[in-house]
C-alpha positions in Angstrom: 6.1 12.7 19.5 2.8 10.9 18.6 3.0 6.9 17.1 0.8 7.3 13.5 -1.6 4.8 13.4 -2.4 2.5 10.6 -5.0 -0.4 10.5 -4.3 -2.2 8.3 -7.3 -4.6 7.2 -6.3 -9.1 7.1 -5.9 -9.3 3.4 -3.7 -6.4 2.8 -1.6 -7.6 6.1 -1.3 -11.2 4.5 0.2 -9.4 1.1 3.3 -7.4 3.7 3.3 -9.7 5.8 2.4 -8.9 9.4 0.8 -9.7 11.5 -1.0 -6.9 13.3 -1.2 -5.7 16.7 -5.2 -5.8 18.5 -7.1 -2.6 17.2 -7.2 0.3 19.2 -8.5 3.1 20.4 -9.1 6.1 18.3 -5.6 8.3 18.5 -5.9 11.5 19.6 -5.0 13.5 16.6 -6.9 12.7 13.9 -4.1 13.5 11.6 -2.2 10.1 12.5 -5.1 7.6 12.1 -5.3 6.6 8.4 -7.0 3.1 8.2 -6.1 1.3 4.5 -7.6 -1.5 2.5 -6.1 -3.9 -0.7 -8.1 -4.8 -3.2 -8.3 -5.4 -7.0 -8.9 -3.2 -9.7 -9.4 -6.2 -12.8 -5.2 -7.8 -12.4 -3.9 -4.7 -10.6 -3.7 -4.6 -7.0 -4.9 -0.9 -5.2 -4.7 -0.6 -1.8 -7.4 2.5 -0.7 -5.4 4.7 2.2 -8.2 6.4 4.5 -8.6 8.9 7.3 -10.1 7.3 9.5 -12.1 10.3 10.9 -12.8 11.7 7.6 -12.3 8.8 5.1 -10.6 11.8 3.6 -8.3 9.1 0.5 -5.3 8.2 -1.3 -5.6 5.5 -3.9 -2.4 4.4 -4.7 -0.7 0.8 -6.6 0.0 -2.2 -4.7 2.3 -3.3 -6.7 6.2 -2.6 -4.8 4.1 -2.3 -1.5 6.4 -5.6 -0.3 6.2 -5.1 3.3 5.3 -2.3 6.3 8.2 0.3 5.5 7.0 0.2 2.0 3.7 0.9 2.7 4.2 3.7 4.7 6.3 5.3 2.3 4.0 5.2 -0.8 1.3 5.6 1.3 2.2 8.8 2.4 4.2 9.8 -0.3 0.6 9.3 -2.9 -0.8 11.1 0.1 1.4 14.5 0.0 1.0 13.9 -3.4 -3.0 13.8 -3.6 -2.8 17.2 -1.2 -0.4 18.7 -3.5 -3.0 18.7 -6.0 -6.0 19.4 -3.4 -3.9 22.3 -2.5 -3.3 21.3 1.0 -0.4 19.9 1.2 0.2 22.1 3.9 -1.6 19.8 6.5 0.8 17.8 5.7 3.5 18.8 6.5 2.7 20.3 9.3 0.6 17.9 10.7 1.5 14.6 9.6 5.3 14.6 8.3 6.6 15.2 11.8 5.5 12.2 12.9 5.8 10.4 10.2 9.3 8.4 12.3 6.9 5.5 14.8 4.1 3.6 13.0 2.4 1.1 14.5 0.2 -1.7 12.8 -2.9 -3.0 14.5 -5.8 -4.5 12.9 -8.9 -2.1 11.5 -11.7 -2.0 13.2 -14.9 -0.1 12.8 -17.1 -1.4 10.6 -19.3 2.9 9.6 -15.2 3.2 8.2 -15.1 0.0 5.9 -18.5 0.4 4.5 -17.4 4.0 3.4 -14.2 2.3 2.5 -16.1 -0.4 0.5 -18.4 2.5 -1.7 -15.1 4.2 -2.2 -13.6 1.1 -3.4 -16.6 0.9 -5.9 -16.5 4.3 -7.4 -13.0 3.6 -8.2 -13.5 0.3 -10.0 -15.5 2.6 -12.0 -13.6 5.2 -12.2 -10.2 3.3 -13.5 -12.4 0.7 -15.1 -15.3 1.8 -16.7 -14.3 5.5 -17.3 -10.7 5.2 -17.7 -9.3 8.2 -15.7 -6.0 8.4 -14.6 -4.8 8.1 -10.8 -5.2 11.5 -10.3 -8.0 11.7 -10.7 -9.3 9.1 -9.4 -8.3 10.7 -6.2 -8.9 14.3 -7.4 -13.2 12.6 -7.4 -12.9 10.5 -3.7 -12.5 13.3 -1.6 -15.4 15.1 -3.6 -18.0 12.0 -3.2 -20.6 12.6 -0.9 -20.5 10.6 2.2 -23.3 9.7 4.2 -20.6 9.0 7.2 -19.7 12.3 7.8 -23.6 13.4 7.2 -23.5 14.1 3.5 -20.0 16.1 2.7 -17.0 15.6 0.7 -14.1 14.2 2.8 -11.6 16.7 1.5 -14.0 19.2 3.2 -13.9 17.8 6.3 -10.1 16.9 6.5 -9.7 20.8 5.5 -12.0 22.0 8.8 -10.2 19.6 10.6 -6.9 21.3 10.4 -8.9 24.6 11.3 -10.4 23.5 14.4 -8.3 24.8 17.4 -6.7 21.8 19.5 -7.2 21.7 23.5 
């Protein structure tokens, strides 16, 4: 069993009162490598949890996430709920859930992932504040946004394709 990696930003580390380890290389299992960022939408704290390889993401409320344990629990619940709505909950159950016992926090280091996340955060803010979409629809739309880091593919397609690739 491998430890899942949560790469967190400084802002999120301050919120949950942890000092993350130095950035580490990508996890050999891309389903166990996630980056998390805290951001504000008006006066609401939100957390964007993004798969570091595929940019598959889930937004969750930051309220009620005071520590590392709550971050992992709330983040994984939001992720599973999102995957269920996308029809890919089996990926969570088979590739992610078995390794939830051990999670290590480290600093977010990949600037291209953080830049892509900033683009997604901008979309979340527009969807929530300007259009008024509910959070499940925001998450659905988020994973159907063409991303340049993915060579102009959708995160949900890349995440699903990753599950279908043979493991070496």
